[in-house]
VEXDREN-2710 file (C-alpha; in Angstrom, 1 decimal):
% VEXDREN-2710
k/r/px/py/pz
1/MET/-8.4/-45.1/32.9
2/MET/-5.8/-43.9/31.9
3/THR/-2.6/-42.2/33.8
4/ARG/-0.6/-39.6/32.7
5/VAL/4.1/-40.1/33.1
6/LYS/5.4/-37.8/35.2
7/SER/7.7/-37.1/32.2
8/GLU/5.3/-35.7/29.8
9/ARG/3.0/-33.4/32.4
10/GLY/4.8/-29.5/31.1
11/ALA/4.5/-30.7/27.1
12/ALA/0.7/-29.1/26.6
13/LEU/2.7/-26.0/28.4
14/LEU/5.1/-26.2/26.4
15/GLU/3.7/-26.7/23.1
16/ALA/0.9/-24.3/23.3
17/ALA/3.7/-21.8/24.7
18/ILE/5.7/-22.5/21.2
19/THR/2.0/-22.4/19.0
20/ILE/0.9/-19.4/20.6
21/PRO/3.2/-17.0/19.6
22/MET/3.1/-18.2/15.9
23/LEU/-1.0/-18.1/15.8
24/LEU/-0.7/-14.5/16.9
25/LEU/1.9/-13.4/14.3
26/ILE/-0.1/-15.3/11.4
27/SER/-2.6/-13.2/12.5
28/VAL/-1.3/-10.3/12.5
29/GLY/0.5/-11.2/9.3
30/ILE/-3.1/-11.4/8.0
31/PHE/-3.9/-8.5/9.0
32/GLU/-1.8/-6.2/8.0
33/PHE/-1.2/-7.1/5.1
34/GLY/-5.1/-6.9/3.9
35/ARG/-3.7/-3.4/5.2
36/ALA/-0.9/-2.7/2.9
37/TRP/-3.3/-4.5/-0.1
38/GLN/-6.3/-2.0/0.6
39/THR/-4.0/1.1/0.6
40/TRP/-2.5/0.3/-2.7
41/GLN/-6.4/0.0/-3.5
42/VAL/-6.5/3.1/-2.6
43/LEU/-3.7/4.6/-4.1
44/THR/-4.8/2.5/-7.3
45/ASN/-8.2/4.1/-8.2
46/ALA/-6.7/7.3/-6.3
47/ALA/-3.9/8.2/-9.5
48/ARG/-7.1/6.9/-12.0
49/GLU/-8.5/9.9/-10.2
50/GLY/-6.7/11.9/-10.9
51/ALA/-5.4/11.0/-14.0
52/ARG/-9.3/10.4/-15.6
53/LEU/-9.2/14.8/-15.0
54/ALA/-5.5/14.8/-16.3
55/VAL/-6.8/13.7/-19.8
56/LEU/-9.3/16.5/-20.1
57/PRO/-8.2/19.6/-22.7
58/ASP/-7.3/23.2/-20.9
59/PRO/-7.2/21.1/-17.4
60/THR/-6.8/23.7/-14.5
61/ALA/-3.4/23.9/-13.0
62/GLY/-3.7/20.9/-9.8
63/VAL/-6.9/20.3/-10.3
64/ALA/-5.4/16.4/-11.0
65/GLU/-3.6/16.8/-7.9
66/THR/-5.9/18.0/-5.2
67/ARG/-9.0/15.1/-7.0
68/VAL/-5.9/12.4/-6.0
69/ARG/-5.4/14.3/-2.4
70/GLU/-9.0/14.1/-1.9
71/TYR/-9.5/10.7/-3.0
72/MET/-6.8/8.7/-0.5
73/ALA/-8.2/11.2/2.0
74/ALA/-12.0/9.8/1.9
75/GLY/-10.3/6.3/1.8
76/GLN/-8.4/6.8/5.0
77/LEU/-4.5/7.3/4.5
78/PRO/-3.7/9.0/7.4
79/GLY/-0.5/10.6/4.6
80/ALA/-2.4/12.2/1.7
81/ASN/-1.2/15.5/2.5
82/THR/2.5/13.8/2.5
83/ALA/2.2/11.6/-0.4
84/ALA/4.7/12.4/-4.1
85/VAL/2.3/13.6/-6.5
86/ASP/3.5/13.4/-9.9
87/VAL/1.2/14.6/-12.1
88/ASN/2.7/14.4/-16.5
89/ARG/0.5/15.5/-19.2
90/SER/3.0/14.9/-21.9
91/ALA/3.7/11.4/-21.2
92/SER/3.2/9.2/-24.7
93/MET/1.4/5.8/-25.3
94/THR/1.3/3.5/-28.0
95/VAL/-2.7/2.7/-29.5
96/ASN/-2.7/0.7/-32.9
97/GLY/0.9/1.1/-33.1
98/ALA/0.7/4.9/-33.1
99/ALA/1.9/7.2/-30.3
100/VAL/0.1/9.1/-28.1
101/SER/-0.6/12.1/-26.2
102/ALA/-1.2/11.2/-22.3
103/SER/-1.5/12.1/-19.4
104/GLN/0.3/9.7/-16.2
105/VAL/-0.9/9.7/-12.5
106/THR/2.3/8.6/-10.4
107/ILE/1.7/7.9/-6.8
108/ASP/4.1/7.0/-4.2
109/TYR/3.4/6.0/-0.4
110/PRO/5.5/5.9/2.6
111/PHE/3.5/2.5/4.7
112/THR/3.9/1.2/7.4
113/PHE/3.4/-1.9/8.8
114/ILE/1.6/-1.0/12.5
115/VAL/2.6/-4.5/14.6
116/LEU/5.2/-6.2/12.1
117/GLN/7.5/-3.5/11.5
118/PRO/8.2/-3.0/15.7
119/VAL/8.8/-6.4/16.0
120/ALA/11.3/-6.9/12.9
121/ARG/13.0/-3.7/14.4
122/LEU/12.8/-6.0/17.8
123/VAL/14.5/-9.3/15.9
124/SER/16.5/-7.8/14.3
125/PRO/18.3/-4.2/15.9
126/GLY/20.3/-1.6/13.8
127/THR/19.3/-2.4/10.5
128/SER/16.3/-0.9/7.8
129/VAL/14.5/-4.0/8.5
130/GLY/11.1/-3.2/9.6
131/GLY/11.2/0.9/8.0
132/PRO/8.4/1.8/5.7
133/LEU/8.2/0.9/2.6
134/THR/6.9/3.0/-0.2
135/ILE/4.0/2.0/-2.3
136/ARG/3.7/2.8/-5.7
137/ALA/0.2/3.8/-7.9
138/GLN/0.8/4.8/-11.3
139/ALA/-2.5/5.1/-14.3
140/LEU/-1.9/6.6/-17.8
141/MET/-4.7/7.9/-19.6
142/ARG/-4.6/8.8/-22.9
143/ASN/-5.6/12.8/-23.6
144/GLU/-8.6/14.1/-25.3
145/SER/-8.5/16.3/-27.9
146/GLN/-10.2/19.6/-28.4
END
């Protein structure tokens, strides 16, 4: 039978008090960065959907932007209506060494971490740490000729 020394009595409690917050922070970090990655993927696909409509000959004004916002809403992004969406039909790209007409769709989406930003503000109050960050997604496609 093993007897504990009195000086080691609270060691398990102290170790738990140190490791549990670190494990929770790592778990929440994995969740938060997973959310950010999923948001970026939805934005990238939304930009592609908008570019697919923008490259068509004689597109109706606003159709590409509307499709981008619909895709973001279907992806359950809460800022779908307030995100900056830019559709540029007069962009260019190089194909086989020649410049060709293209359409570019750019989305700037303000992303807010749910848990990490309040924790960052708690640790470092009065700074810009923990503010929303902007996730940018772009798609560039060659315009179809008439």
